[in-house]
C-alpha positions, 0 to 999 in steps of 0.5 A, a space after each residue: 102454742 104458748 110464747 116462750 122466752 124466745 119471743 121476748 127477745 124479738 120484742 127487745 130488739 124491736 124496742 132497741 131499734 125504735 129507741 135508736 130511730 128516736 135518737 136519730 130523729 132528734 139529731 136530724 131535727 137539730 137536737 144535740 147528741 146529748 138530748 138524743 142520748 136521753 131520748 134514745 134511752 142510753 142515758 146521759 153520762 154527765 150529771 146535771 144535763 136534765 135527762 
C-alpha cells in the first residue's frame, strides 16, 4: 500500500520533537537560549547572532 500524505505528517512531528530535544540538550550543556533556538531550528530573532 503506498504511503499517502498522512504518513508524512508523522515524520514532521518526529523531526520537530528531535529539534526540541536538541535545543534542550544545548541548554542543559550550558549553552544560551539564543544558541538553543539556532540549534533547534526556530531561528534567531535578533540579527547578528550568527545563526
